[in-house]
DRENMI-481963 format. One record per atom (N, C-alpha, C): residue number from 1; atom name; residue in three letters; x, y, z. Coordinates in nm, 2 decimals. Example, Ala and Ser with C-alpha at 12.3 -4.5 7.8 and 13.67 -1.06 7.14 Angstrom:
# DRENMI-481963
+-----+----+-----+--------+--------+--------+
|   k |  a |   r |      u |      v |      w |
+-----+----+-----+--------+--------+--------+
|   1 |  N | ALA |   1.32 |  -0.57 |   0.78 |
|   1 | CA | ALA |   1.23 |  -0.45 |   0.78 |
|   1 |  C | ALA |   1.32 |  -0.33 |   0.78 |
|   2 |  N | SER |   1.28 |  -0.22 |   0.71 |
|   2 | CA | SER |   1.37 |  -0.11 |   0.71 |
|   2 |  C | SER |   1.29 |   0.00 |   0.79 |
+-----+----+-----+--------+--------+--------+
# end
This chain:
# DRENMI-481963
+-----+----+-----+--------+--------+--------+
|   k |  a |   r |      u |      v |      w |
+-----+----+-----+--------+--------+--------+
|   1 |  N | MET |  -1.21 |   0.28 |  -0.48 |
|   1 | CA | MET |  -1.16 |   0.18 |  -0.57 |
|   1 |  C | MET |  -1.19 |   0.04 |  -0.51 |
|   2 |  N | ALA |  -1.19 |   0.03 |  -0.38 |
|   2 | CA | ALA |  -1.22 |  -0.10 |  -0.32 |
|   2 |  C | ALA |  -1.36 |  -0.14 |  -0.35 |
|   3 |  N | SER |  -1.45 |  -0.04 |  -0.34 |
|   3 | CA | SER |  -1.59 |  -0.06 |  -0.38 |
|   3 |  C | SER |  -1.61 |  -0.11 |  -0.52 |
|   4 |  N | ALA |  -1.53 |  -0.05 |  -0.61 |
|   4 | CA | ALA |  -1.54 |  -0.09 |  -0.75 |
|   4 |  C | ALA |  -1.50 |  -0.23 |  -0.77 |
|   5 |  N | VAL |  -1.41 |  -0.28 |  -0.69 |
|   5 | CA | VAL |  -1.37 |  -0.42 |  -0.69 |
|   5 |  C | VAL |  -1.48 |  -0.51 |  -0.63 |
|   6 |  N | ARG |  -1.52 |  -0.47 |  -0.52 |
|   6 | CA | ARG |  -1.62 |  -0.55 |  -0.44 |
|   6 |  C | ARG |  -1.76 |  -0.56 |  -0.51 |
|   7 |  N | ASP |  -1.80 |  -0.44 |  -0.57 |
|   7 | CA | ASP |  -1.93 |  -0.43 |  -0.63 |
|   7 |  C | ASP |  -1.94 |  -0.45 |  -0.78 |
|   8 |  N | ARG |  -1.83 |  -0.50 |  -0.84 |
|   8 | CA | ARG |  -1.83 |  -0.52 |  -0.98 |
|   8 |  C | ARG |  -1.94 |  -0.63 |  -1.02 |
|   9 |  N | THR |  -1.99 |  -0.62 |  -1.14 |
|   9 | CA | THR |  -2.09 |  -0.71 |  -1.19 |
|   9 |  C | THR |  -2.02 |  -0.85 |  -1.22 |
|  10 |  N | ALA |  -2.10 |  -0.95 |  -1.21 |
|  10 | CA | ALA |  -2.05 |  -1.09 |  -1.24 |
|  10 |  C | ALA |  -1.99 |  -1.09 |  -1.38 |
|  11 |  N | GLY |  -1.87 |  -1.15 |  -1.39 |
|  11 | CA | GLY |  -1.80 |  -1.16 |  -1.51 |
|  11 |  C | GLY |  -1.71 |  -1.05 |  -1.54 |
|  12 |  N | THR |  -1.71 |  -0.95 |  -1.46 |
|  12 | CA | THR |  -1.62 |  -0.83 |  -1.47 |
|  12 |  C | THR |  -1.49 |  -0.86 |  -1.39 |
|  13 |  N | THR |  -1.38 |  -0.86 |  -1.46 |
|  13 | CA | THR |  -1.25 |  -0.88 |  -1.39 |
|  13 |  C | THR |  -1.22 |  -0.77 |  -1.30 |
|  14 |  N | ILE |  -1.13 |  -0.80 |  -1.21 |
|  14 | CA | ILE |  -1.08 |  -0.69 |  -1.12 |
|  14 |  C | ILE |  -1.01 |  -0.58 |  -1.19 |
|  15 |  N | LEU |  -0.93 |  -0.62 |  -1.29 |
|  15 | CA | LEU |  -0.86 |  -0.51 |  -1.37 |
|  15 |  C | LEU |  -0.96 |  -0.43 |  -1.45 |
|  16 |  N | ASP |  -1.07 |  -0.49 |  -1.51 |
|  16 | CA | ASP |  -1.17 |  -0.42 |  -1.58 |
|  16 |  C | ASP |  -1.24 |  -0.32 |  -1.48 |
|  17 |  N | ALA |  -1.27 |  -0.37 |  -1.36 |
|  17 | CA | ALA |  -1.34 |  -0.28 |  -1.27 |
|  17 |  C | ALA |  -1.26 |  -0.16 |  -1.23 |
|  18 |  N | LEU |  -1.13 |  -0.19 |  -1.21 |
|  18 | CA | LEU |  -1.04 |  -0.08 |  -1.17 |
|  18 |  C | LEU |  -1.02 |   0.02 |  -1.28 |
|  19 |  N | GLU |  -1.01 |  -0.03 |  -1.40 |
|  19 | CA | GLU |  -0.99 |   0.06 |  -1.52 |
|  19 |  C | GLU |  -1.12 |   0.14 |  -1.54 |
|  20 |  N | THR |  -1.23 |   0.08 |  -1.53 |
|  20 | CA | THR |  -1.36 |   0.15 |  -1.55 |
|  20 |  C | THR |  -1.38 |   0.26 |  -1.44 |
|  21 |  N | TYR |  -1.34 |   0.23 |  -1.32 |
|  21 | CA | TYR |  -1.35 |   0.32 |  -1.21 |
|  21 |  C | TYR |  -1.26 |   0.44 |  -1.24 |
|  22 |  N | LEU |  -1.14 |   0.42 |  -1.28 |
|  22 | CA | LEU |  -1.04 |   0.53 |  -1.30 |
|  22 |  C | LEU |  -1.08 |   0.61 |  -1.43 |
|  23 |  N | ALA |  -1.14 |   0.55 |  -1.53 |
|  23 | CA | ALA |  -1.18 |   0.61 |  -1.65 |
|  23 |  C | ALA |  -1.31 |   0.70 |  -1.63 |
|  24 |  N | ALA |  -1.39 |   0.67 |  -1.53 |
|  24 | CA | ALA |  -1.51 |   0.75 |  -1.52 |
|  24 |  C | ALA |  -1.48 |   0.89 |  -1.48 |
|  25 |  N | PRO |  -1.56 |   0.98 |  -1.54 |
|  25 | CA | PRO |  -1.54 |   1.12 |  -1.50 |
|  25 |  C | PRO |  -1.57 |   1.15 |  -1.36 |
|  26 |  N | LYS |  -1.49 |   1.23 |  -1.29 |
|  26 | CA | LYS |  -1.51 |   1.26 |  -1.15 |
|  26 |  C | LYS |  -1.57 |   1.40 |  -1.14 |
|  27 |  N | PRO |  -1.68 |   1.42 |  -1.07 |
|  27 | CA | PRO |  -1.74 |   1.55 |  -1.05 |
|  27 |  C | PRO |  -1.64 |   1.64 |  -0.98 |
|  28 |  N | ARG |  -1.63 |   1.77 |  -1.03 |
|  28 | CA | ARG |  -1.54 |   1.86 |  -0.97 |
|  28 |  C | ARG |  -1.61 |   2.00 |  -0.95 |
|  29 |  N | ASP |  -1.60 |   2.05 |  -0.83 |
|  29 | CA | ASP |  -1.66 |   2.18 |  -0.80 |
|  29 |  C | ASP |  -1.58 |   2.29 |  -0.87 |
|  30 |  N | PRO |  -1.64 |   2.37 |  -0.95 |
|  30 | CA | PRO |  -1.56 |   2.48 |  -1.02 |
|  30 |  C | PRO |  -1.47 |   2.56 |  -0.93 |
|  31 |  N | GLY |  -1.51 |   2.57 |  -0.81 |
|  31 | CA | GLY |  -1.43 |   2.66 |  -0.71 |
|  31 |  C | GLY |  -1.31 |   2.58 |  -0.65 |
|  32 |  N | ASP |  -1.30 |   2.45 |  -0.68 |
|  32 | CA | ASP |  -1.19 |   2.37 |  -0.63 |
|  32 |  C | ASP |  -1.07 |   2.40 |  -0.71 |
|  33 |  N | PRO |  -0.95 |   2.39 |  -0.65 |
|  33 | CA | PRO |  -0.83 |   2.40 |  -0.73 |
|  33 |  C | PRO |  -0.81 |   2.29 |  -0.82 |
|  34 |  N | SER |  -0.74 |   2.31 |  -0.93 |
|  34 | CA | SER |  -0.71 |   2.20 |  -1.02 |
|  34 |  C | SER |  -0.63 |   2.09 |  -0.96 |
|  35 |  N | ARG |  -0.62 |   1.98 |  -1.02 |
|  35 | CA | ARG |  -0.54 |   1.87 |  -0.96 |
|  35 |  C | ARG |  -0.39 |   1.91 |  -0.96 |
|  36 |  N | GLU |  -0.35 |   1.98 |  -1.06 |
|  36 | CA | GLU |  -0.21 |   2.03 |  -1.06 |
|  36 |  C | GLU |  -0.18 |   2.13 |  -0.95 |
|  37 |  N | GLU |  -0.27 |   2.22 |  -0.93 |
|  37 | CA | GLU |  -0.26 |   2.32 |  -0.82 |
|  37 |  C | GLU |  -0.25 |   2.24 |  -0.68 |
|  38 |  N | PHE |  -0.34 |   2.15 |  -0.67 |
|  38 | CA | PHE |  -0.35 |   2.07 |  -0.54 |
|  38 |  C | PHE |  -0.22 |   2.00 |  -0.52 |
|  39 |  N | LEU |  -0.17 |   1.93 |  -0.62 |
|  39 | CA | LEU |  -0.05 |   1.85 |  -0.61 |
|  39 |  C | LEU |   0.07 |   1.94 |  -0.59 |
|  40 |  N | ASP |   0.08 |   2.05 |  -0.65 |
|  40 | CA | ASP |   0.18 |   2.15 |  -0.63 |
|  40 |  C | ASP |   0.19 |   2.19 |  -0.48 |
|  41 |  N | LEU |   0.07 |   2.22 |  -0.42 |
|  41 | CA | LEU |   0.07 |   2.26 |  -0.28 |
|  41 |  C | LEU |   0.11 |   2.14 |  -0.19 |
|  42 |  N | VAL |   0.06 |   2.02 |  -0.22 |
|  42 | CA | VAL |   0.10 |   1.91 |  -0.14 |
|  42 |  C | VAL |   0.25 |   1.88 |  -0.15 |
|  43 |  N | HIS |   0.31 |   1.89 |  -0.27 |
|  43 | CA | HIS |   0.45 |   1.86 |  -0.28 |
|  43 |  C | HIS |   0.54 |   1.97 |  -0.22 |
|  44 |  N | ALA |   0.49 |   2.09 |  -0.22 |
|  44 | CA | ALA |   0.56 |   2.21 |  -0.16 |
|  44 |  C | ALA |   0.55 |   2.22 |  -0.01 |
|  45 |  N | THR |   0.47 |   2.14 |   0.05 |
|  45 | CA | THR |   0.45 |   2.15 |   0.20 |
|  45 |  C | THR |   0.48 |   2.01 |   0.26 |
|  46 |  N | PRO |   0.59 |   2.01 |   0.33 |
|  46 | CA | PRO |   0.63 |   1.88 |   0.39 |
|  46 |  C | PRO |   0.53 |   1.80 |   0.47 |
|  47 |  N | ALA |   0.45 |   1.87 |   0.55 |
|  47 | CA | ALA |   0.35 |   1.81 |   0.64 |
|  47 |  C | ALA |   0.24 |   1.75 |   0.55 |
|  48 |  N | LEU |   0.20 |   1.83 |   0.45 |
|  48 | CA | LEU |   0.09 |   1.78 |   0.36 |
|  48 |  C | LEU |   0.15 |   1.66 |   0.27 |
|  49 |  N | ARG |   0.27 |   1.67 |   0.23 |
|  49 | CA | ARG |   0.33 |   1.56 |   0.15 |
|  49 |  C | ARG |   0.33 |   1.43 |   0.23 |
|  50 |  N | ASP |   0.38 |   1.44 |   0.36 |
|  50 | CA | ASP |   0.38 |   1.32 |   0.45 |
|  50 |  C | ASP |   0.24 |   1.27 |   0.47 |
|  51 |  N | HIS |   0.15 |   1.36 |   0.49 |
|  51 | CA | HIS |   0.01 |   1.31 |   0.52 |
|  51 |  C | HIS |  -0.05 |   1.24 |   0.39 |
|  52 |  N | PHE |  -0.02 |   1.30 |   0.28 |
|  52 | CA | PHE |  -0.07 |   1.24 |   0.15 |
|  52 |  C | PHE |  -0.01 |   1.10 |   0.13 |
|  53 |  N | MET |   0.12 |   1.09 |   0.16 |
|  53 | CA | MET |   0.18 |   0.96 |   0.14 |
|  53 |  C | MET |   0.12 |   0.85 |   0.24 |
|  54 |  N | ARG |   0.09 |   0.89 |   0.36 |
|  54 | CA | ARG |   0.03 |   0.80 |   0.45 |
|  54 |  C | ARG |  -0.11 |   0.76 |   0.40 |
|  55 |  N | MET |  -0.19 |   0.86 |   0.35 |
|  55 | CA | MET |  -0.32 |   0.84 |   0.30 |
|  55 |  C | MET |  -0.31 |   0.74 |   0.18 |
|  56 |  N | GLN |  -0.22 |   0.76 |   0.09 |
|  56 | CA | GLN |  -0.20 |   0.68 |  -0.02 |
|  56 |  C | GLN |  -0.17 |   0.53 |   0.02 |
|  57 |  N | ARG |  -0.09 |   0.51 |   0.12 |
|  57 | CA | ARG |  -0.06 |   0.38 |   0.17 |
|  57 |  C | ARG |  -0.19 |   0.32 |   0.24 |
|  58 |  N | ASN |  -0.27 |   0.40 |   0.30 |
|  58 | CA | ASN |  -0.40 |   0.35 |   0.36 |
|  58 |  C | ASN |  -0.49 |   0.31 |   0.24 |
|  59 |  N | TRP |  -0.50 |   0.39 |   0.14 |
|  59 | CA | TRP |  -0.58 |   0.35 |   0.02 |
|  59 |  C | TRP |  -0.53 |   0.22 |  -0.04 |
|  60 |  N | GLU |  -0.40 |   0.21 |  -0.05 |
|  60 | CA | GLU |  -0.34 |   0.09 |  -0.11 |
|  60 |  C | GLU |  -0.37 |  -0.03 |  -0.02 |
|  61 |  N | THR |  -0.36 |  -0.02 |   0.11 |
|  61 | CA | THR |  -0.40 |  -0.14 |   0.19 |
|  61 |  C | THR |  -0.54 |  -0.18 |   0.18 |
|  62 |  N | THR |  -0.63 |  -0.08 |   0.18 |
|  62 | CA | THR |  -0.77 |  -0.11 |   0.17 |
|  62 |  C | THR |  -0.80 |  -0.17 |   0.03 |
|  63 |  N | LEU |  -0.74 |  -0.12 |  -0.07 |
|  63 | CA | LEU |  -0.77 |  -0.18 |  -0.21 |
|  63 |  C | LEU |  -0.71 |  -0.32 |  -0.21 |
|  64 |  N | ALA |  -0.59 |  -0.34 |  -0.16 |
|  64 | CA | ALA |  -0.52 |  -0.47 |  -0.16 |
|  64 |  C | ALA |  -0.61 |  -0.57 |  -0.09 |
|  65 |  N | HIS |  -0.66 |  -0.53 |   0.03 |
|  65 | CA | HIS |  -0.75 |  -0.63 |   0.10 |
|  65 |  C | HIS |  -0.87 |  -0.67 |   0.02 |
|  66 |  N | ALA |  -0.93 |  -0.57 |  -0.05 |
|  66 | CA | ALA |  -1.05 |  -0.60 |  -0.14 |
|  66 |  C | ALA |  -1.01 |  -0.69 |  -0.25 |
|  67 |  N | ILE |  -0.89 |  -0.67 |  -0.31 |
|  67 | CA | ILE |  -0.85 |  -0.75 |  -0.42 |
|  67 |  C | ILE |  -0.82 |  -0.89 |  -0.37 |
|  68 |  N | ALA |  -0.75 |  -0.90 |  -0.26 |
|  68 | CA | ALA |  -0.72 |  -1.03 |  -0.20 |
|  68 |  C | ALA |  -0.85 |  -1.11 |  -0.17 |
|  69 |  N | GLU |  -0.94 |  -1.04 |  -0.10 |
|  69 | CA | GLU |  -1.07 |  -1.10 |  -0.06 |
|  69 |  C | GLU |  -1.15 |  -1.15 |  -0.18 |
|  70 |  N | GLU |  -1.16 |  -1.07 |  -0.29 |
|  70 | CA | GLU |  -1.23 |  -1.11 |  -0.41 |
|  70 |  C | GLU |  -1.16 |  -1.22 |  -0.49 |
|  71 |  N | SER |  -1.03 |  -1.24 |  -0.46 |
|  71 | CA | SER |  -0.95 |  -1.34 |  -0.53 |
|  71 |  C | SER |  -0.93 |  -1.46 |  -0.45 |
|  72 |  N | GLY |  -0.98 |  -1.46 |  -0.33 |
|  72 | CA | GLY |  -0.96 |  -1.58 |  -0.24 |
|  72 |  C | GLY |  -0.82 |  -1.59 |  -0.19 |
|  73 |  N | LEU |  -0.75 |  -1.48 |  -0.18 |
|  73 | CA | LEU |  -0.61 |  -1.48 |  -0.13 |
|  73 |  C | LEU |  -0.61 |  -1.43 |   0.01 |
|  74 |  N | PRO |  -0.50 |  -1.46 |   0.09 |
|  74 | CA | PRO |  -0.48 |  -1.40 |   0.22 |
|  74 |  C | PRO |  -0.47 |  -1.25 |   0.21 |
|  75 |  N | ASP |  -0.51 |  -1.18 |   0.32 |
|  75 | CA | ASP |  -0.51 |  -1.04 |   0.33 |
|  75 |  C | ASP |  -0.38 |  -0.98 |   0.30 |
|  76 |  N | ASP |  -0.27 |  -1.05 |   0.33 |
|  76 | CA | ASP |  -0.14 |  -0.99 |   0.31 |
|  76 |  C | ASP |  -0.07 |  -1.04 |   0.18 |
|  77 |  N | ASP |  -0.15 |  -1.08 |   0.09 |
|  77 | CA | ASP |  -0.09 |  -1.13 |  -0.04 |
|  77 |  C | ASP |  -0.02 |  -1.02 |  -0.11 |
|  78 |  N | LEU |   0.11 |  -1.05 |  -0.15 |
|  78 | CA | LEU |   0.19 |  -0.96 |  -0.22 |
|  78 |  C | LEU |   0.14 |  -0.92 |  -0.36 |
|  79 |  N | GLN |   0.08 |  -1.01 |  -0.43 |
|  79 | CA | GLN |   0.03 |  -0.98 |  -0.56 |
|  79 |  C | GLN |  -0.09 |  -0.89 |  -0.55 |
|  80 |  N | ALA |  -0.17 |  -0.91 |  -0.46 |
|  80 | CA | ALA |  -0.29 |  -0.81 |  -0.44 |
|  80 |  C | ALA |  -0.24 |  -0.68 |  -0.40 |
|  81 |  N | ARG |  -0.13 |  -0.67 |  -0.32 |
|  81 | CA | ARG |  -0.08 |  -0.54 |  -0.28 |
|  81 |  C | ARG |  -0.01 |  -0.47 |  -0.40 |
|  82 |  N | ALA |   0.06 |  -0.55 |  -0.48 |
|  82 | CA | ALA |   0.13 |  -0.49 |  -0.60 |
|  82 |  C | ALA |   0.02 |  -0.44 |  -0.69 |
|  83 |  N | LEU |  -0.08 |  -0.51 |  -0.72 |
|  83 | CA | LEU |  -0.19 |  -0.47 |  -0.81 |
|  83 |  C | LEU |  -0.25 |  -0.34 |  -0.75 |
|  84 |  N | ALA |  -0.28 |  -0.33 |  -0.63 |
|  84 | CA | ALA |  -0.34 |  -0.21 |  -0.57 |
|  84 |  C | ALA |  -0.24 |  -0.09 |  -0.59 |
|  85 |  N | ARG |  -0.12 |  -0.11 |  -0.56 |
|  85 | CA | ARG |  -0.02 |   0.00 |  -0.58 |
|  85 |  C | ARG |  -0.01 |   0.04 |  -0.73 |
|  86 |  N | PHE |  -0.01 |  -0.06 |  -0.82 |
|  86 | CA | PHE |   0.00 |  -0.03 |  -0.96 |
|  86 |  C | PHE |  -0.13 |   0.05 |  -1.00 |
|  87 |  N | ALA |  -0.24 |   0.01 |  -0.96 |
|  87 | CA | ALA |  -0.37 |   0.07 |  -1.00 |
|  87 |  C | ALA |  -0.37 |   0.22 |  -0.95 |
|  88 |  N | LEU |  -0.33 |   0.24 |  -0.83 |
|  88 | CA | LEU |  -0.33 |   0.38 |  -0.77 |
|  88 |  C | LEU |  -0.23 |   0.46 |  -0.85 |
|  89 |  N | ASP |  -0.11 |   0.41 |  -0.88 |
|  89 | CA | ASP |  -0.01 |   0.48 |  -0.95 |
|  89 |  C | ASP |  -0.05 |   0.50 |  -1.10 |
|  90 |  N | ILE |  -0.12 |   0.41 |  -1.16 |
|  90 | CA | ILE |  -0.16 |   0.42 |  -1.30 |
|  90 |  C | ILE |  -0.26 |   0.54 |  -1.31 |
|  91 |  N | GLY |  -0.35 |   0.55 |  -1.21 |
|  91 | CA | GLY |  -0.44 |   0.66 |  -1.21 |
|  91 |  C | GLY |  -0.37 |   0.79 |  -1.20 |
|  92 |  N | ALA |  -0.27 |   0.80 |  -1.12 |
|  92 | CA | ALA |  -0.20 |   0.93 |  -1.11 |
|  92 |  C | ALA |  -0.12 |   0.96 |  -1.23 |
|  93 |  N | LEU |  -0.05 |   0.86 |  -1.28 |
|  93 | CA | LEU |   0.03 |   0.88 |  -1.40 |
|  93 |  C | LEU |  -0.05 |   0.92 |  -1.52 |
|  94 |  N | ALA |  -0.17 |   0.85 |  -1.54 |
|  94 | CA | ALA |  -0.26 |   0.89 |  -1.65 |
|  94 |  C | ALA |  -0.30 |   1.03 |  -1.64 |
|  95 |  N | GLN |  -0.33 |   1.08 |  -1.53 |
|  95 | CA | GLN |  -0.37 |   1.22 |  -1.51 |
|  95 |  C | GLN |  -0.26 |   1.32 |  -1.55 |
|  96 |  N | GLU |  -0.14 |   1.28 |  -1.54 |
|  96 | CA | GLU |  -0.02 |   1.36 |  -1.58 |
|  96 |  C | GLU |   0.00 |   1.37 |  -1.73 |
|  97 |  N | SER |  -0.06 |   1.28 |  -1.80 |
|  97 | CA | SER |  -0.04 |   1.26 |  -1.94 |
|  97 |  C | SER |  -0.13 |   1.37 |  -2.02 |
|  98 |  N | PRO |  -0.08 |   1.40 |  -2.14 |
|  98 | CA | PRO |  -0.16 |   1.49 |  -2.22 |
|  98 |  C | PRO |  -0.29 |   1.43 |  -2.27 |
|  99 |  N | ASP |  -0.30 |   1.30 |  -2.27 |
|  99 | CA | ASP |  -0.42 |   1.23 |  -2.31 |
|  99 |  C | ASP |  -0.44 |   1.12 |  -2.20 |
| 100 |  N | PRO |  -0.50 |   1.16 |  -2.09 |
| 100 | CA | PRO |  -0.52 |   1.07 |  -1.98 |
| 100 |  C | PRO |  -0.60 |   0.94 |  -2.01 |
| 101 |  N | ALA |  -0.70 |   0.95 |  -2.10 |
| 101 | CA | ALA |  -0.78 |   0.83 |  -2.14 |
| 101 |  C | ALA |  -0.69 |   0.73 |  -2.21 |
| 102 |  N | HIS |  -0.61 |   0.78 |  -2.30 |
| 102 | CA | HIS |  -0.52 |   0.69 |  -2.38 |
| 102 |  C | HIS |  -0.42 |   0.63 |  -2.29 |
| 103 |  N | ALA |  -0.36 |   0.71 |  -2.20 |
| 103 | CA | ALA |  -0.26 |   0.66 |  -2.11 |
| 103 |  C | ALA |  -0.32 |   0.55 |  -2.02 |
| 104 |  N | LEU |  -0.44 |   0.57 |  -1.97 |
| 104 | CA | LEU |  -0.50 |   0.47 |  -1.88 |
| 104 |  C | LEU |  -0.52 |   0.34 |  -1.96 |
| 105 |  N | ARG |  -0.57 |   0.35 |  -2.08 |
| 105 | CA | ARG |  -0.59 |   0.23 |  -2.16 |
| 105 |  C | ARG |  -0.46 |   0.16 |  -2.18 |
| 106 |  N | THR |  -0.35 |   0.23 |  -2.22 |
| 106 | CA | THR |  -0.22 |   0.18 |  -2.25 |
| 106 |  C | THR |  -0.16 |   0.11 |  -2.13 |
| 107 |  N | LEU |  -0.17 |   0.17 |  -2.01 |
| 107 | CA | LEU |  -0.11 |   0.12 |  -1.89 |
| 107 |  C | LEU |  -0.19 |  -0.01 |  -1.84 |
| 108 |  N | PHE |  -0.32 |   0.00 |  -1.85 |
| 108 | CA | PHE |  -0.39 |  -0.12 |  -1.81 |
| 108 |  C | PHE |  -0.37 |  -0.24 |  -1.91 |
| 109 |  N | ALA |  -0.35 |  -0.21 |  -2.04 |
| 109 | CA | ALA |  -0.32 |  -0.31 |  -2.13 |
| 109 |  C | ALA |  -0.18 |  -0.38 |  -2.09 |
| 110 |  N | ARG |  -0.09 |  -0.30 |  -2.05 |
| 110 | CA | ARG |   0.04 |  -0.35 |  -2.00 |
| 110 |  C | ARG |   0.02 |  -0.44 |  -1.88 |
| 111 |  N | LEU |  -0.07 |  -0.41 |  -1.79 |
| 111 | CA | LEU |  -0.10 |  -0.49 |  -1.67 |
| 111 |  C | LEU |  -0.16 |  -0.62 |  -1.72 |
| 112 |  N | ARG |  -0.24 |  -0.62 |  -1.82 |
| 112 | CA | ARG |  -0.31 |  -0.74 |  -1.87 |
| 112 |  C | ARG |  -0.21 |  -0.83 |  -1.95 |
| 113 |  N | ASN |  -0.13 |  -0.77 |  -2.03 |
| 113 | CA | ASN |  -0.05 |  -0.84 |  -2.13 |
| 113 |  C | ASN |   0.10 |  -0.85 |  -2.10 |
| 114 |  N | GLY |   0.14 |  -0.78 |  -2.00 |
| 114 | CA | GLY |   0.29 |  -0.78 |  -1.97 |
| 114 |  C | GLY |   0.37 |  -0.69 |  -2.06 |
| 115 |  N | TRP |   0.50 |  -0.71 |  -2.05 |
| 115 | CA | TRP |   0.60 |  -0.61 |  -2.11 |
| 115 |  C | TRP |   0.69 |  -0.68 |  -2.21 |
| 116 |  N | THR |   0.66 |  -0.80 |  -2.25 |
| 116 | CA | THR |   0.75 |  -0.88 |  -2.33 |
| 116 |  C | THR |   0.78 |  -0.81 |  -2.47 |
| 117 |  N | ASP |   0.69 |  -0.73 |  -2.52 |
| 117 | CA | ASP |   0.71 |  -0.66 |  -2.64 |
| 117 |  C | ASP |   0.76 |  -0.52 |  -2.62 |
| 118 |  N | PHE |   0.79 |  -0.48 |  -2.50 |
| 118 | CA | PHE |   0.84 |  -0.34 |  -2.47 |
| 118 |  C | PHE |   0.97 |  -0.32 |  -2.54 |
| 119 |  N | PRO |   0.98 |  -0.20 |  -2.60 |
| 119 | CA | PRO |   1.11 |  -0.17 |  -2.67 |
| 119 |  C | PRO |   1.23 |  -0.18 |  -2.58 |
| 120 |  N | HIS |   1.33 |  -0.23 |  -2.63 |
| 120 | CA | HIS |   1.46 |  -0.23 |  -2.55 |
| 120 |  C | HIS |   1.57 |  -0.19 |  -2.64 |
| 121 |  N | PRO |   1.68 |  -0.14 |  -2.58 |
| 121 | CA | PRO |   1.79 |  -0.10 |  -2.66 |
| 121 |  C | PRO |   1.87 |  -0.22 |  -2.71 |
| 122 |  N | GLY |   1.93 |  -0.20 |  -2.83 |
| 122 | CA | GLY |   2.01 |  -0.30 |  -2.89 |
| 122 |  C | GLY |   2.14 |  -0.33 |  -2.81 |
| 123 |  N | PRO |   2.22 |  -0.42 |  -2.86 |
| 123 | CA | PRO |   2.35 |  -0.45 |  -2.78 |
| 123 |  C | PRO |   2.44 |  -0.33 |  -2.77 |
+-----+----+-----+--------+--------+--------+
# end
């Protein structure tokens, strides 16, 4: 994802580059376990779960640095880190949806446009 941010074409926003990267089909070896099977194994195995969480934080840090660098912000910028975390989580959440492509578009639209029209309960 960091490469998608750094290598995006001129005029492409960081959000657009991240969304395009996440929307692109990923090659999968037919012999590999499904994403669900893989995550079930990770969540059921404490050592794998801990390792996966550390790896996700490393990916987040790498992506946050790329976002900060491309935005002219300091490496430790909180907004860059938040966007990196959101993008990683959006990718995972979309994959859990019955319609991952729609979920991805919807969640990135929220990042772009905010939540002011989000339904809320009455008084």
